[in-house]
C-alpha positions, 0 to 999 in steps of 0.5 A: 534950819540947821545949826546957827552960825556965829556972826563971823561965818554968816558972810561965808555961809551966804557965800556958799549957800547963797539966796534961792536958786532958780528952778532947775528941770531934771532934763537940763541935768540929764542932757547937759554936756560936761564938756561945756563947762566953762563956756557957758555961764550961770547966774550968780549963785545959780546951779549950773546943770553941767556941774551938777552932772559932773559932780554926780559922775565923779561921786559915782566914780569914788572921787567925792566933790562933797556936796553936790550943788551945781556950783564950781569950786576947789572941791570940784577940781579936787575931785577931778584931780582925784579921779585923774589919780585913781585913773593914772592920768596926769593929775592938774585938776582940769577937765580935759576931754580925756577926763570927760570921756572917761566919766560920762555914762548913759545912766540918768543923773536926776530921777524921780522919788516917792517921799515915804512915811519914814522920811517925815519921821524923827525930825526936830523943830531946830538945832540950837547952837549952844552945847548946853541946849543941844545936850537938853534934846532927845536927838539931833535929827534933820529939821525937815524932810528936804534936809534929810533927802539932801543928805541921802542924795549927797545934794545941797539944800538949794539944789534940792529946792530948785529941782522941787520949787513947789513941793511940800515934801510930804509923804507920798509926793514925788520929787526930783533927786540925783542919783549919786550911785551905791556906796563905794566898796573895798578894804582900806589898807591906808588913809592919807590926810593932806593937811595942805590940800584938805583931802582924805585919800583911801588906799587898797593893799595893793596901793590902789587909790580906792576913794577920795574926799574933800575934808577939813583937817584941823585949823590954825588954832587947833591943828590936826596931829602929825605922823602916823596913827591907826583906826581904833574903832568906828561908832555909828550915830555916836553920843558926843561927850563934850569936855571943855578941859580935854577939847575946846570951850564952846560958848559959856559951857564949862562942865562935861556935857553929853550931846545926843546922837543924830546927823546934826550932832557935832560929829555927825553920823560916824566917828572913826576913833583914832589911837591918838587920844580925842582925835577922830575922823567924823561927819558934820552937821554942816556939809557945805562948810567942809574944807571951808571952815576949820575944825578942832583938830579932827578930820571932818567929812560930810556924813555921806562920805565918812559912812562910805569910808567907815564901811571900808575900814577896820581896826588897825588901818593906818591913818597917816597925816601928810602935807602935800602928798595928795591927788590935788592940783599943784 
């Protein structure tokens, strides 16, 4: 189980997580047609094989849908819009025949994977919500092999279980996972963080769009900064320093705390530090909540998306906080 959510977020968590999904066979996804999206209906909360396929194809193309879960929603529409912008097509976020034909390929979407002993190492029993309790832990690792694999392959945990309903995820077990492809490569010259649409766009020196990610960018209570800033540095598996006087107050914690590193830490697996003090682009312990729940002013991506972005940036890269100049549909 991941970090416990406050009661005010429980309804949202159920809406984005839902009950246990039906069993899903790999061939349903590998043979699905993305042209059928919108014409065939799945049960409430059940992953649609065609949408799983679409999400994987978008991820491979560099326009991240966030969590691959087989569910339609704004992050899928924004990923389609990002793909359109990357390919200089009219941007409306709609899966038309031109977009579908450019996305489709012959490589399998779902492949087998053998669970290793390393996959079962470094797990923790649970992640407490309270920062004071977090600070007492040695690490904030994954709570199960299934969770570790879900992040490695960019999947929602419900989709992992839907593809592997009988698996114990023990070392030596063969399981089914989607293949999102290798991380995007390139050199990012400029980043746009669009607060209106909840997107991060990464541009090359020639102005071409390298990658697009769904993002949580601040909140009403804790807005993100405005204007232009620069990347100061990148920290992988960062330790998090909680200071209620400088940042925000969590629970009843009034003292400075050092929160250990780990993918389930407050800032996930990567912190891209900005020249604006206390602000950065970072990961999250709750990828399914990206662009659904506000942040404390920073830019929050899934762990895998921020890891990809971190591999393409260096100190000095410009980060421009904008409102309304993105690849998202109008």
